[in-house]
C-alpha positions in Angstrom: 0.0 0.0 0.1 1.6 3.2 -1.3 0.9 6.6 0.6 1.2 9.1 -2.3 1.6 12.8 -1.3 -0.4 15.0 -3.5 1.3 18.3 -4.7 -1.7 20.3 -6.2 -0.5 23.3 -8.2 -2.3 26.6 -8.6 -0.6 29.7 -9.9 2.7 28.1 -9.2 1.9 27.5 -5.4 1.3 24.1 -3.6 -2.4 24.3 -2.6 -5.3 22.1 -1.3 -8.9 22.6 -2.3 -12.2 21.6 -0.9 -14.3 19.5 -3.0 -12.5 20.9 -6.2 -13.5 24.4 -5.5 -10.8 26.8 -6.8 -12.1 29.5 -4.6 -11.5 27.4 -1.5 -7.8 27.1 -1.9 -5.4 26.8 1.0 -1.8 27.7 0.1 0.6 25.4 1.9 3.8 26.4 0.1 5.1 29.1 -2.4 7.7 26.6 -3.4 6.3 23.2 -4.7 9.8 21.8 -5.4 10.8 22.2 -1.7 7.5 20.6 -0.7 8.4 17.6 -2.9 11.7 17.5 -1.2 10.0 17.4 2.1 7.9 14.5 1.3 10.7 12.6 -0.1 12.6 13.1 3.1 9.4 11.7 4.9 9.8 8.5 2.9 7.4 9.0 0.0 7.8 6.5 -2.7 5.7 8.2 -5.4 4.5 11.7 -6.0 1.0 12.8 -7.2 1.1 16.2 -9.0 -2.2 17.9 -10.2 -2.2 20.9 -12.4 -5.3 22.6 -11.1 -5.2 25.5 -13.5 -4.6 23.2 -16.3 -7.7 21.1 -15.3 -9.9 24.0 -15.7 -8.2 25.6 -18.7 -7.7 22.2 -20.7 -4.0 22.8 -21.1 -1.0 22.8 -18.8 -0.5 26.0 -16.8 2.0 25.0 -14.2 4.8 23.5 -16.3 7.6 25.5 -14.6 6.6 24.2 -11.3 6.4 20.5 -12.5 9.9 20.8 -14.1 11.3 22.1 -10.9 9.7 19.3 -8.9 11.2 16.8 -11.5 14.6 18.4 -10.8 14.2 18.3 -7.0 13.5 14.5 -7.1 16.6 14.0 -9.2 18.7 16.2 -7.0 17.4 14.1 -3.9 18.0 10.8 -5.4 21.6 11.9 -6.3 22.2 13.4 -2.9 21.0 10.3 -1.1 22.3 7.6 -3.6 18.8 6.4 -4.0 16.5 5.7 -7.0 14.3 8.5 -8.3 10.8 8.0 -7.0 8.1 8.0 -9.8 6.0 11.1 -10.4 2.6 11.0 -11.8 0.8 14.2 -13.2 -2.7 15.1 -14.2 -4.6 18.2 -15.2 -5.3 19.6 -18.5 -3.5 17.0 -20.5 -5.4 16.7 -24.0 -2.9 15.6 -26.6 -0.2 13.2 -27.5 2.6 15.8 -27.8 2.0 17.1 -24.3 2.2 13.5 -22.9 5.4 12.9 -24.8 6.9 16.2 -23.6 6.3 15.5 -20.0 7.5 11.9 -20.2 10.7 13.1 -21.8 11.1 15.6 -19.0 11.0 12.8 -16.5 7.7 12.0 -15.5 6.8 8.3 -15.0 3.1 8.4 -15.5 0.5 10.7 -17.0 -3.0 10.9 -15.6 -5.9 11.5 -18.1 -9.2 12.4 -16.6 -11.7 14.6 -18.4 -10.3 13.9 -21.8 -10.6 10.1 -21.1 -14.4 10.6 -20.6 -14.9 13.2 -23.5 -12.5 11.8 -26.1 -12.0 8.1 -25.5 -10.4 7.8 -28.8 -7.5 10.1 -27.4 -7.0 7.8 -24.4 -6.9 4.7 -26.7 -4.1 6.4 -28.7 -2.3 7.4 -25.5 -2.3 3.9 -24.1 -1.1 2.6 -27.5 1.6 5.2 -27.8 3.0 5.0 -24.1 2.3 1.7 -22.8 2.5 1.2 -19.1 2.6 5.0 -18.5 -1.0 6.2 -18.8 -3.3 6.3 -15.7 -6.9 7.2 -15.9 -8.3 9.5 -13.2 -12.1 9.1 -12.5 -13.8 11.4 -10.2 -17.2 10.5 -9.2 -20.1 11.5 -7.0 -22.7 8.8 -6.2 -21.2 6.4 -8.7 -21.4 9.0 -11.6 -18.3 10.4 -13.2 -17.6 14.1 -13.0 -15.5 16.1 -15.6 -14.0 19.7 -16.1 -12.4 20.1 -12.7 -15.5 18.3 -11.1 -17.6 21.1 -12.4 -19.9 18.8 -14.5 -21.5 15.7 -13.6 -21.8 13.1 -16.5 -24.3 10.2 -16.9 -21.6 7.6 -17.0 -21.2 4.8 -14.4 -17.7 4.7 -12.9 -17.5 0.9 -13.2 -18.6 0.9 -16.8 -16.0 3.5 -18.0 -13.1 1.9 -15.8 -13.7 -1.5 -17.5 -13.7 0.2 -21.0 -10.4 2.1 -20.2 -8.9 -1.0 -18.9 -9.5 -2.7 -22.2 -7.6 0.2 -23.8 -4.6 -0.7 -21.8 -4.4 2.0 -19.2 -2.0 1.2 -16.3 -4.3 2.0 -13.3 -7.2 4.0 -12.1 -7.2 6.8 -9.7 -10.7 7.0 -8.0 -11.7 10.1 -6.3 -14.9 10.5 -4.3 -15.4 14.1 -5.0 -17.8 14.5 -2.1 -15.1 13.8 0.3 -12.0 15.2 -1.3 -10.3 17.9 0.8 -13.0 17.1 3.6 -11.0 14.5 5.6 -14.2 12.8 6.0 -12.6 9.3 5.5 -12.1 7.3 2.3 -15.1 5.9 0.6 -13.9 2.3 1.2 -17.1 0.5 -0.2 -17.2 2.5 -3.4 -13.3 1.9 -3.8 -13.6 -1.8 -3.1 -16.5 -2.2 -5.4 -14.5 -0.7 -8.4 -11.3 -2.6 -7.6 -13.3 -5.9 -7.5 -14.4 -5.2 -11.1 -11.0 -4.4 -12.5 -7.6 -6.5 -12.9 -5.5 -3.4 -13.1 -4.8 -1.7 -9.7 -7.0 1.1 -8.2 -5.6 4.1 -6.3 -7.9 5.5 -3.7 -8.4 9.2 -3.5 -10.5 11.6 -1.5 -11.1 11.9 2.3 -8.0 10.4 3.8 -7.8 11.6 7.4 -5.8 9.5 9.8 -4.0 6.3 10.4 -7.3 4.5 10.7 -8.1 5.2 7.1 -4.7 3.7 6.2 -5.4 0.6 8.3 -8.9 0.3 6.6 -7.4 0.4 3.2 -4.7 -2.1 4.0 -7.5 -4.5 5.2 -8.9 -4.5 1.7 -5.8 -4.0 -0.4 -6.0 -7.6 -1.7 -9.1 -6.5 -3.6 -6.7 -4.6 -6.0 -6.0 -1.3 -4.2 -2.5 -0.3 -4.7 -2.3 3.0 -3.0 -3.9 6.1 -1.7 -3.5 9.8 -2.3 -2.6 11.8 0.6 -3.6 15.5 0.6 -4.9 17.8 3.3 -4.3 15.1 6.1 -0.5 15.1 5.7 -0.4 19.0 5.2 -2.5 19.7 8.3 -0.8 17.0 10.4 -3.9 14.5 11.0 -1.6 11.8 9.3 2.2 11.6 9.6 3.4 10.3 6.2 6.4 8.5 7.6 4.3 6.8 10.4 1.5 6.0 8.0 3.7 4.3 5.4 5.6 2.3 8.2 2.1 1.1 9.5 1.1 0.2 5.9 4.2 -1.8 5.4 3.7 -3.7 8.5 0.0 -4.5 7.6 1.1 -5.4 4.0 3.9 -7.8 5.2 6.6 -5.8 3.6 8.5 -5.2 6.7 8.8 -8.9 7.5 9.7 -9.6 3.9 12.6 -7.2 4.1 13.8 -8.9 7.5 13.7 -12.3 5.9 15.8 -11.1 3.0 18.3 -9.6 5.3 
């Protein structure tokens, strides 16, 4: 179970929103690259970036901040003689040239959300062109998929779309319950498990993570196909300690025992 820190970018700053509302943004840092280094120092094994301006504009708007984070990850790995952690990015990515540019810059995964729903042909092409590197972000409320920065609710069922996109060859699904995102009301375990059970590719939970209890609850069902969870407001406001949460997840996942056996 991966605990994946989110770095949400708005106007070059690291922020958190409540339920996707751009008018309810809390700025946590004016230096997203330094925030990335902070989470790496806390033991993060993957980073989740979101270009919030891009999600609403339909094209990337925080590329300088993304490049600065990529450099920070590389520098951290070199300084500590470790592997670079993977970075995934979503928000406003609508064409293959943009995907190629970001992957060439050093990102490991591209998350396609609104464009996957509105233009499935584009998603199909992206999965074919960049196998193993395309993740689909499905944001939903009451089982229905939302698009355009959560401003529009579609008539599509989450599970139906997820299965379709799995057939296209996407690497994983990031599933966000938008009614809980930024509210720290607890992860929607039931809906996440229901989705994971219908898939063979991994699901990454998102929205509502609050405390170590949520981590424990997700670890209890991870065998259903839940690979990780996006950590946002909880780690920024301190209701969850990232290092302690990942350590607890490792214990519950049996990783700690496995490492001791290898040693």
